[in-house]
C-alpha positions as CSV (number, residue, x, y, z in Angstrom):
1,M,-0.1,-0.2,0.0
2,G,3.1,2.2,0.7
3,R,3.9,2.9,-2.8
4,L,0.3,3.8,-4.1
5,N,-1.5,6.8,-4.0
6,V,-4.7,6.0,-2.2
7,K,-8.1,7.3,-1.9
8,K,-11.4,6.6,0.1
9,L,-13.7,4.2,-1.9
10,T,-16.8,6.4,-1.7
11,K,-17.9,7.5,-5.3
12,N,-19.8,4.7,-7.2
13,E,-17.7,5.2,-10.3
14,D,-14.7,4.6,-8.4
15,K,-16.3,1.4,-6.9
16,T,-17.2,0.0,-10.2
17,K,-13.6,0.6,-11.6
18,Y,-12.2,-0.6,-8.2
19,I,-14.1,-4.1,-8.2
20,E,-13.3,-4.5,-12.0
21,Q,-9.8,-4.3,-11.3
22,L,-9.9,-6.4,-8.1
23,L,-11.7,-9.2,-10.2
24,L,-9.3,-9.1,-12.9
25,D,-6.3,-9.4,-10.4
26,I,-7.9,-12.5,-8.9
27,E,-8.4,-14.0,-12.7
28,A,-4.8,-13.1,-13.4
29,L,-3.6,-14.6,-10.3
30,E,-5.4,-17.9,-11.1
31,K,-4.1,-18.0,-14.7
32,M,-0.4,-17.4,-13.4
33,L,-1.1,-20.3,-10.8
34,E,-2.3,-22.7,-13.5
35,D,0.5,-21.7,-16.0
36,G,3.1,-22.2,-13.2
37,R,4.4,-18.9,-13.7
38,F,5.6,-18.7,-10.0
39,N,9.1,-18.9,-8.6
40,K,9.5,-22.0,-6.6
41,G,13.0,-21.7,-5.9
42,P,15.5,-21.2,-4.5
43,I,13.7,-19.9,-1.7
44,H,14.6,-16.8,0.0
45,I,14.0,-15.1,3.4
46,G,13.6,-11.3,4.2
47,A,12.4,-8.9,7.0
48,E,11.0,-5.8,8.0
49,Q,12.4,-3.9,11.3
50,E,9.7,-1.5,12.9
51,F,11.4,0.7,15.7
52,C,10.7,3.5,18.1
53,L,12.2,7.0,18.5
54,T,12.4,8.5,22.0
55,D,13.5,11.9,23.0
56,S,16.2,12.5,25.7
57,Q,13.6,11.9,28.5
58,W,12.8,8.6,26.9
59,N,9.1,9.9,25.8
60,P,8.0,9.3,22.1
61,S,10.0,11.7,19.7
62,A,7.7,12.9,16.9
63,K,10.7,13.7,14.7
64,A,10.3,10.4,12.3
65,Q,9.7,12.6,9.2
66,E,12.9,14.8,9.5
67,I,15.0,11.7,10.2
68,L,13.4,10.0,7.5
69,K,14.4,12.8,5.0
70,D,17.6,13.1,6.4
71,I,18.3,9.3,5.9
72,N,17.4,9.5,2.3
73,D,17.4,5.8,1.7
74,P,14.6,3.7,0.1
75,H,15.2,1.0,2.6
76,F,13.6,3.3,5.3
77,T,9.9,4.2,5.2
78,S,7.4,6.1,7.5
79,E,5.0,4.3,9.8
80,L,1.4,5.3,11.1
81,T,2.8,7.5,14.0
82,L,5.5,10.4,14.0
83,Y,7.7,8.3,16.6
84,N,8.0,5.2,14.5
85,L,9.9,4.2,11.2
86,E,10.5,1.0,9.3
87,I,13.4,-0.6,7.7
88,N,12.8,-3.1,4.8
89,L,15.9,-5.5,4.2
90,D,16.6,-6.9,0.9
91,P,15.8,-10.8,0.6
92,F,18.5,-13.2,0.9
93,E,18.7,-17.0,-0.5
94,L,18.1,-19.4,2.4
95,K,21.4,-21.0,2.3
96,G,24.9,-20.7,4.0
97,N,25.3,-17.9,6.4
98,C,22.3,-16.0,5.1
99,F,20.9,-15.1,8.7
100,S,24.3,-13.7,10.0
101,E,24.4,-11.6,6.9
102,L,20.9,-10.3,7.2
103,H,21.8,-9.3,10.8
104,K,24.9,-7.3,9.7
105,K,22.7,-5.4,7.1
106,L,20.1,-4.9,9.9
107,N,22.6,-3.6,12.4
108,Y,24.1,-1.6,9.5
109,F,20.8,0.3,9.0
110,L,20.1,0.7,12.4
111,D,23.5,2.5,13.0
112,I,22.5,5.0,10.3
113,A,18.9,5.5,12.0
114,K,20.9,6.2,15.4
115,D,23.2,8.5,13.9
116,E,20.5,10.6,12.1
117,A,18.4,10.4,15.3
118,A,20.9,11.8,17.6
119,K,20.9,15.0,15.2
120,Y,17.5,15.6,16.6
121,D,18.3,14.9,20.1
122,S,16.2,11.4,19.6
123,K,17.2,7.6,20.1
124,V,16.2,4.3,18.5
125,V,14.7,1.7,21.0
126,L,13.6,-1.8,19.6
127,T,10.6,-2.9,21.7
128,G,6.9,-4.1,20.9
129,I,5.4,-1.6,22.7
130,L,7.3,1.5,24.0
131,P,6.4,1.7,27.6
132,T,6.5,5.6,28.0
133,I,3.6,6.2,25.2
134,D,0.7,7.9,26.7
135,T,-2.9,9.0,25.8
136,P,-1.4,12.6,24.4
137,N,0.9,10.7,22.0
138,L,-2.1,9.1,20.5
139,E,-3.9,12.1,19.4
140,L,-4.2,12.8,15.7
141,E,-1.4,15.4,15.8
142,F,1.2,12.4,16.1
143,M,-0.3,10.7,12.9
144,T,2.3,10.7,10.1
145,P,1.1,13.7,7.7
146,L,0.5,11.1,4.8
147,E,-2.6,10.9,2.8
148,R,-2.8,6.9,3.0
149,Y,-2.9,7.0,6.8
150,K,-5.3,9.9,6.8
151,V,-7.6,8.1,4.3
152,L,-7.3,4.6,5.9
153,N,-8.3,6.4,9.3
154,E,-11.3,8.4,8.0
155,A,-12.4,4.8,5.7
156,I,-12.2,2.5,9.3
157,N,-14.2,5.6,11.2
158,D,-16.9,5.5,8.5
159,I,-17.5,2.0,8.8
160,R,-17.8,1.8,12.6
161,S,-19.9,5.3,13.1
162,D,-18.6,4.9,16.6
163,D,-15.7,5.3,18.7
164,F,-13.0,2.7,19.0
165,E,-13.3,0.3,22.0
166,L,-10.0,-0.6,23.7
167,H,-10.6,-3.2,26.5
168,I,-7.6,-5.7,27.4
169,K,-7.5,-7.4,30.8
170,G,-4.3,-8.9,32.3
171,V,-2.9,-8.5,35.6
172,D,-4.3,-5.1,35.3
173,E,-6.8,-3.6,32.8
174,V,-7.1,-0.8,30.2
175,N,-10.8,0.2,29.2
176,L,-10.7,3.2,27.0
177,H,-12.7,4.7,24.1
178,H,-10.6,6.3,21.0
179,N,-11.4,7.9,17.9
180,S,-8.8,7.0,15.6
181,I,-6.5,4.0,14.7
182,L,-3.6,5.6,16.4
183,Y,-3.4,2.7,19.0
184,E,-2.2,0.7,16.5
185,G,0.9,2.8,16.3
186,C,2.0,1.8,19.6
187,N,2.9,-1.5,18.0
188,T,6.3,-2.3,16.5
189,S,7.1,-5.6,15.1
190,F,9.8,-7.4,13.5
191,Q,8.1,-9.0,10.5
192,S,9.7,-12.1,9.0
193,H,9.2,-13.4,5.5
194,L,9.6,-16.8,3.9
195,Q,9.0,-17.6,0.4
196,I,6.6,-20.6,-0.4
197,D,5.8,-23.0,-2.9
198,P,2.4,-22.0,-4.3
199,D,1.7,-25.7,-5.2
200,K,1.8,-26.6,-1.5
201,F,0.2,-23.2,-0.1
202,A,-2.7,-24.8,1.7
203,D,-0.5,-27.4,3.9
204,T,2.5,-24.7,4.2
205,Y,0.0,-22.0,5.5
206,N,-1.8,-24.2,7.9
207,W,1.7,-25.4,9.4
208,A,2.3,-21.6,9.8
209,Q,-0.7,-21.2,11.6
210,A,-0.2,-24.6,13.8
211,I,3.2,-23.6,15.1
212,A,2.0,-19.7,15.7
213,G,1.5,-20.2,19.4
214,P,4.4,-22.2,20.6
215,I,6.7,-19.8,18.5
216,L,5.2,-16.6,20.0
217,S,5.5,-18.1,23.7
218,I,9.4,-17.7,23.6
219,C,9.6,-14.4,21.7
220,T,6.8,-12.1,23.7
221,N,8.2,-8.8,24.3
222,S,5.2,-6.2,25.0
223,P,3.7,-6.7,28.6
224,L,3.0,-3.1,29.3
225,L,0.7,-0.5,27.9
226,M,0.4,2.8,29.7
227,G,2.2,1.6,32.9
228,Q,-0.4,-1.3,32.9
229,E,0.6,-5.0,33.0
230,L,-1.6,-6.7,30.5
231,W,-0.8,-9.5,28.2
232,E,2.8,-11.2,27.8
233,E,2.3,-10.0,24.2
234,T,-0.3,-7.0,24.4
235,R,0.4,-6.1,20.9
236,I,-1.9,-9.2,19.7
237,A,-5.0,-7.7,21.7
238,L,-4.0,-4.2,21.0
239,F,-3.6,-4.3,17.4
240,T,-6.9,-6.3,17.2
241,Q,-9.0,-3.5,18.8
242,S,-7.3,-0.7,17.4
243,V,-8.6,-1.2,13.8
244,D,-11.6,-3.2,14.4
245,T,-14.3,-2.0,12.0
246,R,-17.1,-4.0,13.9
247,A,-19.1,-1.8,16.5
248,S,-20.6,-3.4,19.5
249,T,-24.4,-4.3,19.1
250,F,-26.9,-6.3,21.2
251,I,-26.8,-9.4,19.1
252,L,-23.7,-11.9,18.7
253,N,-21.5,-10.6,16.0
254,E,-19.8,-13.2,13.9
255,K,-18.0,-11.0,11.5
256,E,-14.3,-11.4,11.5
257,S,-11.9,-8.7,12.7
258,R,-9.6,-7.3,10.2
259,V,-6.7,-8.3,12.5
260,S,-7.1,-11.9,13.1
261,F,-5.6,-15.3,13.3
262,G,-8.4,-16.7,11.2
263,N,-11.5,-18.9,11.7
264,D,-10.7,-22.3,10.1
265,W,-7.8,-24.1,8.3
266,V,-7.5,-22.7,4.7
267,K,-8.3,-25.1,1.9
268,G,-7.5,-24.6,-1.9
269,S,-5.1,-22.2,-3.7
270,A,-3.7,-19.0,-3.0
271,A,-6.1,-17.3,-5.2
272,D,-9.1,-19.2,-3.2
273,F,-7.4,-17.5,0.0
274,Y,-7.8,-14.1,-1.6
275,K,-11.4,-14.7,-2.6
276,D,-12.1,-15.4,0.9
277,A,-10.7,-11.9,1.8
278,V,-12.5,-10.2,-0.6
279,I,-15.9,-12.0,0.5
280,R,-15.3,-11.6,4.3
281,F,-14.0,-7.9,4.2
282,R,-15.0,-4.6,2.7
283,S,-12.7,-3.0,0.3
284,L,-11.8,0.4,1.9
285,L,-9.1,2.1,-0.6
286,T,-8.8,2.5,-4.2
287,T,-6.0,4.2,-6.4
288,D,-5.5,5.2,-10.2
289,F,-5.1,2.1,-12.4
290,E,-3.3,2.3,-15.5
291,E,-3.6,-1.0,-17.2
292,D,-5.6,-4.1,-16.0
293,S,-3.8,-7.1,-15.1
294,M,-5.0,-9.6,-17.7
295,T,-4.1,-7.1,-20.6
296,L,-0.7,-7.1,-19.0
297,L,-0.4,-10.7,-18.6
298,K,-1.5,-11.4,-22.3
299,D,1.1,-9.0,-23.2
300,G,3.6,-11.2,-21.6
301,K,4.2,-8.9,-18.6
302,T,3.9,-9.7,-14.9
303,P,1.0,-7.6,-13.2
304,N,1.5,-6.0,-9.9
305,L,-2.1,-7.0,-8.8
306,D,-2.2,-3.4,-7.5
307,A,-6.0,-3.8,-6.5
308,L,-5.6,-7.2,-4.6
309,I,-2.5,-6.0,-3.0
310,L,-4.6,-2.6,-1.8
311,H,-7.4,-4.9,-0.2
312,N,-4.9,-7.3,1.2
313,G,-3.0,-4.4,2.9
314,T,-6.0,-3.6,4.9
315,I,-6.3,-7.0,6.2
316,Y,-4.0,-7.9,9.0
317,K,-3.6,-11.5,9.4
318,W,-1.0,-12.6,11.9
319,N,0.3,-15.0,9.3
320,R,-0.2,-12.8,6.1
321,L,-0.2,-14.2,2.6
322,C,1.9,-11.7,0.1
323,Y,2.3,-11.6,-3.5
324,G,5.4,-9.8,-5.0
325,V,7.3,-9.7,-8.2
326,N,11.1,-9.8,-8.6
327,D,12.9,-9.4,-12.0
328,G,9.5,-9.9,-13.7
329,V,8.7,-13.3,-11.9
330,P,6.1,-13.4,-9.4
331,H,6.5,-15.2,-6.0
332,L,4.3,-16.1,-2.6
333,R,5.6,-15.7,0.7
334,I,4.1,-15.9,4.2
335,E,4.7,-12.7,6.4
336,N,5.2,-13.6,10.0
337,R,3.7,-10.4,11.9
338,Y,3.3,-11.6,15.2
339,L,6.9,-11.4,16.5
340,P,7.6,-8.2,18.2
341,S,10.6,-5.7,17.9
342,G,13.5,-6.3,20.3
343,P,14.7,-7.1,22.7
344,T,18.1,-6.9,20.6
345,T,18.6,-7.4,17.0
346,D,20.4,-10.8,18.0
347,D,17.3,-11.9,19.8
348,E,15.3,-10.9,16.8
349,I,17.3,-12.9,14.2
350,A,17.2,-15.9,16.6
351,N,13.5,-15.6,16.7
352,M,13.3,-15.4,12.7
353,M,15.7,-18.3,12.4
354,L,13.6,-20.5,14.7
355,W,10.4,-19.9,12.9
356,V,12.0,-20.4,9.4
357,G,13.8,-23.7,10.7
358,V,10.5,-25.1,12.1
359,M,8.5,-24.0,9.0
360,I,11.1,-25.9,6.6
361,G,11.7,-28.6,9.1
362,K,8.0,-30.1,9.5
363,P,8.3,-33.7,10.0
364,K,6.0,-36.0,7.8
365,K,3.8,-37.0,10.6
366,F,2.7,-33.3,10.5
367,E,1.9,-33.4,6.8
368,D,-1.7,-32.3,6.2
369,I,-1.8,-30.9,9.5
370,H,-5.5,-30.0,8.8
371,T,-6.5,-33.6,9.5
372,K,-4.3,-34.1,12.7
373,M,-5.0,-31.1,14.6
374,E,-8.3,-29.1,15.6
375,F,-7.9,-25.6,14.2
376,K,-9.6,-24.2,17.4
377,D,-6.6,-25.9,19.3
378,A,-4.2,-24.2,17.0
379,K,-6.0,-20.5,17.6
380,G,-6.3,-21.3,21.3
381,N,-2.5,-21.9,21.2
382,F,-1.9,-18.7,19.7
383,F,-3.9,-16.7,22.3
384,N,-2.5,-18.5,25.2
385,A,1.1,-17.7,24.1
386,A,-0.1,-14.1,23.6
387,R,-1.6,-13.9,27.4
388,Y,0.9,-16.2,29.3
389,G,4.3,-16.3,27.2
390,M,6.5,-18.8,28.4
391,A,4.0,-19.9,31.2
392,A,1.5,-21.0,28.5
393,Q,0.6,-24.7,28.0
394,F,-0.4,-26.1,24.3
395,H,-2.5,-28.7,22.6
396,W,0.0,-30.4,20.5
397,D,0.1,-33.8,18.8
398,E,-2.8,-34.9,21.2
399,K,-1.4,-34.2,24.3
400,L,-1.3,-31.0,26.8
401,I,2.4,-30.1,26.9
402,N,4.3,-26.7,28.3
403,S,5.9,-24.2,26.2
404,H,9.7,-25.2,27.9
405,D,9.0,-29.0,26.9
406,L,7.5,-28.3,23.3
407,L,10.2,-26.1,22.4
408,M,13.2,-28.1,23.9
409,K,12.0,-31.5,22.7
410,E,10.3,-31.1,19.5
411,L,10.6,-27.4,17.8
412,L,14.4,-26.9,18.4
413,P,15.5,-30.1,17.0
414,M,12.9,-29.6,14.1
415,A,14.2,-26.2,13.6
416,Y,18.1,-27.6,13.4
417,R,16.9,-30.0,10.8
418,G,14.9,-27.8,8.6
419,L,18.0,-25.2,8.5
420,Y,20.5,-27.9,7.6
421,S,18.3,-29.4,5.0
422,M,18.7,-25.8,3.4
423,G,22.3,-25.7,3.6
424,V,22.2,-23.1,6.5
425,T,25.9,-23.5,8.1
426,P,26.0,-25.1,11.5
427,K,27.8,-22.2,12.8
428,D,25.0,-19.8,12.0
429,A,22.4,-22.4,13.3
430,E,24.2,-22.9,16.7
431,H,24.8,-19.7,17.2
432,Y,21.3,-18.1,16.9
433,L,19.2,-21.1,18.0
434,S,21.4,-21.3,21.3
435,I,20.3,-17.8,22.2
436,I,16.7,-19.5,21.8
437,E,17.7,-22.2,23.9
438,N,19.2,-19.9,26.7
439,R,16.0,-17.9,26.7
440,I,13.8,-20.9,27.3
441,Q,16.0,-21.8,30.5
442,S,15.9,-18.3,31.9
443,Q,13.5,-15.3,30.5
444,N,12.2,-13.6,27.4
445,G,11.6,-10.0,26.8
446,S,8.3,-9.8,28.7
447,R,9.5,-11.6,31.6
448,W,12.3,-9.3,32.1
449,I,10.2,-6.1,31.5
450,T,7.7,-7.1,34.0
451,K,10.3,-7.9,36.5
452,A,12.2,-4.8,35.9
453,F,9.1,-2.7,36.2
454,R,8.0,-4.1,39.5
455,K,11.3,-3.7,41.0
456,L,11.5,0.1,39.9
457,K,7.8,0.8,41.3
458,K,9.1,0.0,44.7
459,S,11.5,2.9,44.6
460,Y,10.0,5.3,41.9
461,R,6.8,6.7,40.8
462,V,5.3,4.9,37.6
463,A,6.4,7.4,35.4
464,D,9.8,7.9,36.5
465,A,9.8,3.9,36.7
466,L,8.9,3.8,32.9
467,K,11.5,6.1,31.8
468,I,14.5,4.3,33.7
469,L,12.9,1.1,32.2
470,V,13.4,2.4,28.6
471,A,16.8,3.9,29.3
472,T,17.7,0.5,30.6
473,M,16.5,-1.3,27.6
474,Y,18.4,1.3,25.2
475,E,21.6,0.7,27.3
476,R,21.4,-3.1,27.0
477,Q,20.5,-3.1,23.3
478,G,23.3,-1.1,22.7
479,K,25.7,-3.8,24.1
480,H,24.0,-6.4,22.3
481,Y,23.5,-8.5,25.3
482,T,20.7,-11.0,24.4
483,V,17.7,-10.8,26.8
484,D,18.3,-14.0,28.6
485,A,21.3,-12.2,30.2
486,W,19.9,-8.9,30.8
487,Q,20.1,-8.0,34.8
488,L,17.4,-5.9,36.3
489,P,17.9,-2.1,36.6
490,R,19.8,-0.6,39.2
491,G,17.9,2.7,38.9
492,D,20.8,5.0,38.0
493,E,20.4,4.2,34.2
494,Y,18.4,7.7,33.9
495,V,18.7,10.4,36.3
496,I,15.2,12.1,36.7
497,S,15.7,15.9,36.3
498,S,12.9,18.0,38.1
499,D,13.2,20.7,35.4
500,S,12.0,18.4,32.8
501,L,9.0,17.0,34.8
502,K,5.4,17.8,34.1
503,V,2.2,17.3,35.9
504,K,1.5,14.0,34.2
505,D,4.7,12.7,35.9
506,R,3.7,13.1,39.3
507,M,-0.4,13.3,39.4
508,N,-2.1,10.6,40.8
509,T,-4.5,8.8,38.4
510,K,-6.0,6.4,40.9
511,T,-8.2,9.2,42.4
512,I,-11.4,8.4,44.4
513,T,-14.0,10.7,43.5
514,A,-17.7,11.0,44.2
515,M,-21.0,12.0,42.4
516,E,-22.4,15.5,43.0
517,N,-25.8,13.5,44.3
518,D,-24.1,11.2,46.5
519,S,-24.7,10.9,50.4
520,A,-22.6,13.8,52.1
521,E,-22.1,11.4,55.0
522,L,-20.8,8.4,53.2
523,V,-18.1,10.4,51.2
524,L,-17.0,12.3,54.3
525,K,-16.4,9.1,56.0
526,M,-14.6,7.7,53.2
527,M,-12.3,10.5,53.1
528,L,-11.6,9.9,56.7
529,W,-10.9,6.4,56.4
530,K,-8.7,6.7,53.5
531,N,-6.9,9.9,55.0
532,I,-8.0,11.6,51.6
533,H,-7.6,15.5,52.0
534,H,-9.1,16.2,48.2
535,A,-12.1,14.4,46.7
536,P,-13.0,15.6,43.2
537,I,-16.9,15.4,42.4
538,L,-18.3,14.5,39.0
539,D,-21.8,15.4,37.7
540,V,-24.0,12.8,35.7
541,N,-22.0,13.3,32.7
542,L,-18.9,12.3,34.4
543,D,-17.6,15.8,34.0
544,L,-15.8,17.5,36.7
545,C,-18.0,19.8,38.6
546,G,-16.5,20.5,41.9
547,I,-14.0,19.3,44.6
548,L,-14.5,18.5,48.6
549,T,-11.3,19.6,50.6
550,W,-10.8,18.2,54.1
551,T,-9.8,21.6,55.6
552,D,-13.2,22.9,54.4
553,V,-15.6,20.2,55.5
554,E,-13.9,18.3,58.4
555,N,-16.2,20.1,60.9
556,D,-19.0,18.8,58.8
557,L,-18.6,15.5,60.4
558,K,-19.8,16.8,63.6
559,D,-23.0,18.5,62.5
560,E,-25.6,16.1,61.6
561,K,-27.7,18.7,59.3
562,Q,-24.9,19.1,57.2
563,L,-24.3,15.2,56.9
564,K,-27.9,15.2,55.5
565,K,-27.1,17.5,52.7
566,S,-26.0,16.3,49.3
567,I,-22.4,16.8,48.1
568,S,-23.7,19.5,45.7
569,S,-24.1,21.9,48.8
570,L,-20.6,21.2,50.4
571,M,-18.4,21.1,47.3
572,K,-16.4,24.1,46.0
573,T,-17.4,24.7,42.3
574,D,-14.9,27.8,41.5
575,L,-12.2,25.3,40.4
576,I,-8.8,26.0,39.6
577,T,-7.5,23.1,37.2
578,T,-4.4,22.2,35.4
579,S,-3.5,20.1,32.2
580,P,-1.0,17.1,32.3
581,E,1.4,18.8,30.2
582,T,1.9,21.7,32.6
583,S,5.5,21.9,34.0
584,L,5.6,21.0,37.8
585,K,7.1,24.4,38.4
586,D,4.1,26.2,36.9
587,A,1.7,24.0,38.7
588,K,3.5,24.6,42.1
589,E,3.5,28.3,41.3
590,L,-0.3,28.0,40.5
591,M,-1.2,26.4,43.8
592,Q,0.9,28.7,45.7
593,S,-0.6,31.9,44.0
594,H,-4.1,30.8,44.9
595,K,-3.0,29.2,48.3
596,I,-4.3,25.7,47.5
597,N,-3.0,22.3,48.2
598,S,-4.5,20.4,45.2
599,L,-5.0,20.7,41.5
600,P,-7.5,18.4,39.6
601,V,-5.8,17.5,36.3
602,V,-8.3,17.7,33.5
603,K,-8.6,17.1,29.6
604,G,-11.4,19.2,28.8
605,K,-14.2,18.7,31.3
606,K,-12.8,15.2,32.1
607,L,-10.8,14.4,35.3
608,I,-7.7,12.3,34.3
609,G,-5.7,13.0,37.7
610,I,-5.0,15.1,40.8
611,I,-1.7,16.6,41.9
612,T,-1.3,17.8,45.6
613,S,1.3,19.7,47.7
614,N,2.4,16.0,48.9
615,D,3.3,15.1,45.3
616,F,6.0,17.7,44.9
């Protein structure tokens, strides 16, 4: 989708032309498959590296467009948000030391990005979800100002006709409404590509589905979102909900999400797979088409299938089927989208090698996997891995087995066999797969992040702990220590400067509030029991409408008449508030000038926290 100039599919004439092109693309694909025009070998691998940009305080840095312009290299491309970029690596033939060569190229391009980012006081961080991303970073002003992102956001919003709903429950819970697809920009992945034989499409794709859960379990690296511990790989739930075109209804909605694992084993050819995508999902975008695919095919040329690629680009299967053309010859590949970025490039290449090795090394007993395994077990395995990571258990080969045993006893040996069968050097295979083995015996990225965050929270406020956490990740990534060897943060990886602090860094978001029609006696007792000196009051629309302060109402506990009144008669309504982006210095001066000890923190009329004199 990135190379096409897209627009929303709204006008009838555009729809007619687009559908015509889409049907011709599918016809051309079927013809090329029938004629055996696809490249079946040698097999190639490839990868895409998404990465985050942070400023010197480890918050998201909105400098992506400037950095991209200065890099001026076609291997780099923009992403949805202004604090993410992507590297598209050239493919390598699957043989010899291809993985270490790909690794060198990846480090080379990341070094370029780091050098250019430094000119803008920015840093490159590899992680599935940047821990310091907060709600202000998810406003439309942080969307990359390219037409394709604007159009996609508008198209998805038009279908929903309602706010997006984000509800993810893990150890903690987030429950939010949002009005754009920007939450998708929280996710950064290391997407691995493997060329496949079109004649064996269904069995190969089904095998990719079957192994997804066990592979993901050892690779998880995204347990936090906005300081909340959620899934071991929170990206899976977050991405699904952030571009979900299905609005909630009072009846069971059987429609499939645009981000999905799938609902059944695939059958038939690659063309049948794409037909199913056209049937299941509404087309959102179109572009200007110069020639149709069948005409190009009859002229001896290989079509790009632009309409089909455009449609496929708005459907985000965790194992995505991709069509491409190299030197005039078409090929098919599977794009693994569930592997997260980080913790290091060494870990990422090891993850990729494990996946490729198991894909190639499938034993005969797992041929026609759709006849030997229930699809819902494969799907359940995937979501178990996303939720529980290394602690997951899987239904595999008609038994229940834990992640450790399945990887050590079956999948690692399978990966070695697959890699050796392709002529990958033993030195490469042993180097990267030993990283996986060491990780199985110790910790993966999500486990380290969770333990590190919990340790830091014992000594630091959440906002500070998240910054120190990201600083530690950056330090370890720079030294290329694989995550199995990472020690927990010392705490001095980043020294918090009071000059850089804002209200959001010190405010209390877990505020006990009351409604204006609540019982005064109960609310005052609650304040007494919890030693709360300031209680924000909300109206029926959940907007901030007043505040109770202990100094103003402590005598009311002794007055029965006062206790019978409503909160609205006791609260202060002449409010002095602040925003989360206000500097701590300015907030302190505001409190001193008005001789008050608390400031409600608001976004519009909505209360998002409170900051008191104790918080300084």
